[in-house]
C-alpha positions in Angstrom: 82.4 83.8 52.0 83.8 86.8 53.9 81.3 89.1 55.6 80.3 92.2 53.6 80.1 95.7 55.1 76.8 97.1 53.8 76.8 100.8 53.1 73.8 103.1 53.7 73.1 106.7 54.6 73.6 105.7 58.3 77.3 104.9 57.4 78.6 108.0 55.9 81.4 108.4 53.4 83.8 111.3 53.6 84.9 114.1 51.3 87.9 111.9 50.5 86.3 108.4 50.1 86.4 108.4 46.3 90.1 109.2 46.3 90.8 106.6 49.0 89.1 104.0 46.9 91.1 105.0 43.8 94.3 104.7 46.0 93.5 101.0 46.5 92.2 100.9 50.1 92.0 97.2 51.3 90.3 97.6 54.6 87.8 99.8 56.5 86.5 100.1 60.0 83.5 102.1 61.2 84.3 105.1 63.3 81.8 107.8 64.3 79.3 106.3 61.8 81.8 106.9 59.0 84.3 104.8 57.0 87.9 104.9 58.3 90.6 103.2 56.2 92.7 100.6 58.0 95.0 99.2 55.4 96.3 99.9 51.9 99.2 97.6 50.8 99.4 95.6 54.1 99.6 96.7 57.7 103.4 95.9 57.8 104.2 97.5 54.4 102.1 100.6 55.4 104.0 100.7 58.7 107.5 100.8 57.0 106.3 103.4 54.5 104.9 105.6 57.3 108.2 105.6 59.1 110.3 106.3 56.0 108.3 108.7 53.8 105.0 110.6 54.0 101.3 109.6 53.9 98.0 111.4 53.4 95.3 110.1 55.7 91.5 110.4 55.4 90.7 111.1 59.1 87.4 112.9 58.4 86.0 110.5 61.0 87.5 112.8 63.6 84.2 114.8 63.6 84.2 118.3 65.1 81.8 119.4 67.7 81.7 123.2 67.5 80.8 125.1 70.6 80.1 128.8 70.0 78.8 131.5 72.3 79.3 133.5 75.5 79.6 130.4 77.7 81.7 128.3 75.3 84.8 128.3 77.5 82.8 127.5 80.6 81.2 124.5 78.9 84.5 123.1 77.5 86.0 123.3 81.0 83.1 121.4 82.4 84.0 118.5 80.1 87.5 117.9 81.2 89.7 118.0 84.3 92.5 119.5 82.3 92.9 123.2 83.0 92.2 125.4 80.0 92.9 128.7 81.6 96.2 129.4 79.9 95.2 128.1 76.5 95.8 130.6 73.7 93.7 131.1 70.6 96.2 129.3 68.4 96.6 126.2 70.6 95.3 122.6 70.6 95.0 120.7 73.8 94.6 116.9 74.2 91.8 116.6 76.8 90.3 113.6 78.6 86.5 114.1 78.7 84.7 112.4 81.6 81.2 111.9 82.9 79.8 112.5 86.4 81.4 109.1 87.5 84.9 110.1 86.3 84.7 107.6 83.5 86.2 108.4 80.1 83.7 109.5 77.5 86.3 110.5 74.8 89.9 111.7 74.5 89.5 114.5 71.9 91.7 117.4 70.9 90.3 120.8 71.8 91.0 123.5 69.2 90.5 127.0 70.5 89.8 129.7 68.0 88.7 132.3 70.5 87.1 132.5 74.0 83.7 132.0 72.5 84.5 129.5 69.6 86.0 126.0 70.0 86.2 122.8 68.1 86.3 119.4 69.9 88.0 116.9 67.5 86.5 113.7 68.8 87.5 110.1 69.0 84.9 107.3 68.4 81.8 108.2 70.4 78.7 110.3 70.2 80.1 113.1 72.3 78.0 115.7 70.5 74.9 114.5 72.4 76.6 114.7 75.8 77.8 118.2 75.1 74.4 119.3 73.9 72.8 117.8 77.0 75.1 119.6 79.3 74.5 122.9 77.5 70.8 122.5 77.7 70.7 121.2 81.2 72.9 124.1 82.5 71.1 126.7 80.4 74.3 127.9 78.9 74.4 130.5 76.2 76.0 128.4 73.5 75.3 126.8 70.2 76.6 123.2 69.9 76.7 121.6 66.4 78.7 119.6 63.9 80.3 121.9 61.3 81.2 120.8 57.8 84.8 120.2 58.7 86.8 117.1 57.7 90.4 116.6 58.9 93.1 115.3 56.5 96.3 114.2 58.1 99.8 114.4 56.6 102.1 112.1 58.6 105.6 110.8 58.3 109.2 112.2 58.3 108.8 113.9 54.9 105.6 115.7 56.0 107.4 119.0 56.5 108.7 118.9 52.9 105.3 118.1 51.4 103.5 120.8 53.3 106.1 123.4 52.6 105.8 122.7 48.9 102.0 123.5 49.0 101.7 126.0 51.7 105.1 127.8 51.9 108.3 127.3 53.9 107.0 129.1 57.0 104.7 126.1 57.7 107.8 124.4 59.0 107.8 126.8 61.9 104.4 125.8 63.2 104.9 124.4 66.7 103.5 121.2 68.2 99.8 121.4 69.0 99.6 125.0 67.5 97.3 125.9 64.6 97.0 128.6 62.0 94.8 129.6 59.1 95.9 129.0 55.5 94.2 129.9 52.2 93.6 127.3 49.6 91.4 127.5 46.5 90.0 130.8 47.8 88.9 129.4 51.1 90.3 129.5 54.7 91.3 126.3 56.4 93.0 125.5 59.7 96.3 123.6 59.9 97.5 122.1 63.1 100.8 120.4 64.0 99.3 117.2 65.2 98.2 113.7 64.2 97.7 110.1 65.4 101.2 108.9 64.9 104.6 109.6 66.5 106.3 110.2 63.1 105.4 113.9 63.1 103.1 115.8 60.8 100.0 118.0 60.4 96.3 117.9 60.2 94.4 120.1 57.8 90.9 120.9 59.0 89.2 121.0 55.6 86.3 123.4 55.7 83.6 122.4 53.2 83.0 119.0 51.7 83.6 120.4 48.2 87.2 121.2 49.2 88.2 117.6 50.0 89.2 116.3 46.6 90.9 119.5 45.5 93.2 119.5 48.6 93.9 115.8 48.3 94.8 116.2 44.6 97.0 119.2 45.3 99.0 117.4 48.0 99.7 114.4 45.7 100.8 116.7 42.9 103.1 118.6 45.3 104.5 115.3 46.6 106.0 114.1 43.4 109.5 112.7 44.2 108.6 112.3 47.9 107.0 108.8 47.5 103.8 110.1 49.0 101.0 107.6 49.4 97.5 107.3 50.8 97.7 105.9 54.3 95.8 105.5 57.6 96.5 105.2 61.3 98.7 102.1 61.7 98.1 99.5 64.4 101.8 98.6 64.8 103.1 102.2 64.8 100.5 103.5 67.3 101.2 100.6 69.8 104.9 101.2 69.6 104.3 104.9 70.2 102.0 104.3 73.1 99.0 106.0 71.5 95.8 104.8 73.1 92.6 104.1 71.1 89.4 105.2 72.8 86.9 102.2 72.8 89.8 99.8 72.6 92.4 100.7 75.3 90.1 102.8 77.5 86.4 103.1 77.8 83.8 104.7 80.1 84.8 102.0 82.7 88.2 103.7 83.0 89.2 107.0 84.6 91.9 109.2 83.0 94.3 108.1 85.8 93.8 104.5 84.8 94.5 105.5 81.2 97.8 107.1 82.2 96.5 110.6 81.7 96.9 111.8 85.2 99.2 114.7 84.1 96.1 116.2 82.4 94.0 116.1 85.6 95.9 118.3 88.0 95.4 121.9 89.1 92.5 123.9 90.4 90.5 123.5 87.2 89.6 119.9 88.1 87.0 121.3 90.5 85.1 122.8 87.5 84.9 119.5 85.7 81.6 117.6 85.9 83.4 114.5 87.2 85.6 116.3 89.7 84.3 114.6 92.9 84.4 111.2 91.3 88.1 111.7 90.3 89.2 112.8 93.8 90.0 109.3 95.0 92.4 108.6 92.0 93.8 112.1 92.3 94.7 111.6 96.0 95.6 107.9 96.1 96.4 106.9 92.6 94.5 104.3 90.5 94.2 100.6 91.3 95.1 99.7 87.7 96.8 101.5 84.8 97.8 101.2 81.2 101.1 99.6 80.5 103.0 98.1 77.6 103.6 94.4 77.3 106.2 92.5 75.2 104.7 89.2 74.4 106.9 86.3 73.5 106.6 83.9 70.5 105.4 84.2 67.0 103.2 87.0 65.7 99.8 87.3 67.5 96.7 88.4 65.6 95.0 91.8 66.3 92.8 91.8 69.4 89.1 91.3 68.7 88.4 90.7 72.4 90.3 91.4 75.6 93.0 88.9 76.4 93.3 88.0 80.1 96.6 88.6 81.9 97.6 86.3 84.8 100.3 86.0 87.4 100.3 82.5 89.0 96.8 81.8 87.7 95.5 85.0 89.3 93.9 87.5 86.9 95.8 90.8 87.0 94.5 92.6 83.9 93.9 92.4 80.2 95.4 93.1 76.8 93.4 95.4 74.6 95.7 96.0 71.5 98.5 93.9 70.2 100.7 93.5 67.0 104.0 92.1 65.9 106.7 94.9 65.7 109.1 94.3 62.8 111.5 96.8 64.2 111.5 95.5 67.8 111.2 91.8 66.7 108.6 91.0 69.3 104.9 91.3 69.9 104.0 94.7 71.4 100.8 95.2 73.3 98.8 97.8 75.3 97.3 96.4 78.5 95.5 97.4 81.7 97.4 96.0 84.7 96.7 95.9 88.4 98.9 98.1 90.6 100.6 95.2 92.3 101.9 93.9 89.0 102.4 96.9 86.8 106.1 97.6 87.5 108.4 97.4 84.5 110.1 94.1 84.2 107.3 92.1 85.9 106.7 88.8 84.2 103.1 87.8 83.4 101.2 85.3 81.2 98.8 86.4 78.5 96.0 84.2 77.3 96.1 84.7 73.5 93.8 83.1 70.9 96.7 80.7 70.2 97.3 79.8 73.8 99.1 81.2 76.8 102.2 83.3 76.2 105.0 84.7 78.4 105.1 88.5 78.6 107.0 91.2 80.3 105.6 94.6 81.5 107.2 97.5 79.6 106.9 101.3 79.8 105.0 103.2 77.1 106.0 104.2 74.6 108.0 101.3 73.3 109.8 103.7 70.9 
């Protein structure tokens, strides 16, 4: 008998869960104490459809931490070594968030509405409590809370066509990592050009639980003829695209430099970050290990449930954290953390997989 995921009030559904169930979801994971779909038809079939058409994703698990008040901008800058000084009120920034040791706590998207109102769209960790603790400990004049906001992603090459049908042709002009307000059903919602795929698309920050199903239904009605389907972040597509998953490919044991996010850790603003001193070593000398791609030989490997050791001549030089068979590249693709002496592209290594040792080659990310 397969294990059963028991549902209770501690494991929250989303404003879209009923529609996701009706769409035939076949798998869930738990993310920010909520249900995140992982598969509909199959991981490979979902992958091909995502690359060809358009999907609607329930990503309400990307909870928002709202920071509002006179010291909001100051607090947000304390969280991240990325400079926010030039950020406009219609911009989204991908920001590594670190603690006092320089370890990654999250890799959210910051959505700036104004100098004194921000959303932090978080990955899988209880970042709300860290932000509230900093605000309290520093006696900052802010409110920190989780608003009733649930993102819905529209991803795939036909996402522009679908969104234009529902929200007007000018939505096509929305630039990458910019956001704007739209009206739906008499309510204001935020739309951003963003999403956890490399196929292009949007995220609708649905304000109000009661608005979830009406927006979902309207998108499917508008998508007639576009082969729109319910979907979810796809393991194969994200590895090909070099998209890292917090908690899988990077954790609090890694600095942003190790996660390949050094370009977001430059400039004078790094001194305002809570982990600035701890990051100085990596900033000046580079990390001792870093994320790389691996092409793993042989038949399809299973998804990683544990870290797979990586060796060179029986010496441990890293680990694999995410892996999948790529139907388009006809090889296993993986995300790995590799020591500096062995991370050059083209280096040959050995990966200890659940089915035994496999030859592998270091590749640059993204694969595609």
